[in-house]
C-alpha positions, 0 to 999 in steps of 0.5 A: 670394453671386455677384458681380455686377460688370457694369452689365448685371448689376446692372440684371438684379438690379434687376428684382425682380418687386416693382413698388415696388422696381423703381421704386427700383432702376431709377432709382437704378442709371441715375442714381446708381450710377455716381457712388457710390464703389467701397465703395458700390457693393459695398454696393448690390450686396450690397443686391441679394442680400437677399430682396424681403420683407426689402427691402420691408420696409426701403424701405416703413419697416415695419423697419429693416435692422440691417446698418448698411451696408445701412441707409445704403444704404436711406437713400440711395436713399430720400433721393434719391427724396424729393428 
């Protein structure tokens, strides 16, 4: 797994090729990423390494992510969008 440390690399990793994911990730990075704890940032970075079909299924509610940390990040992002 390639570590994503700089904000520019994180932005790049958020560009997924699926509009549904782009509209979730890009605003989240711009508006909320910096306020995350270091641990949450690491979880978000790990989330970005997952495959698009899995991410799509998790964010659209078709499946639940079995990884507790990743699932909590999915929930955090979705809760932010729903506000």
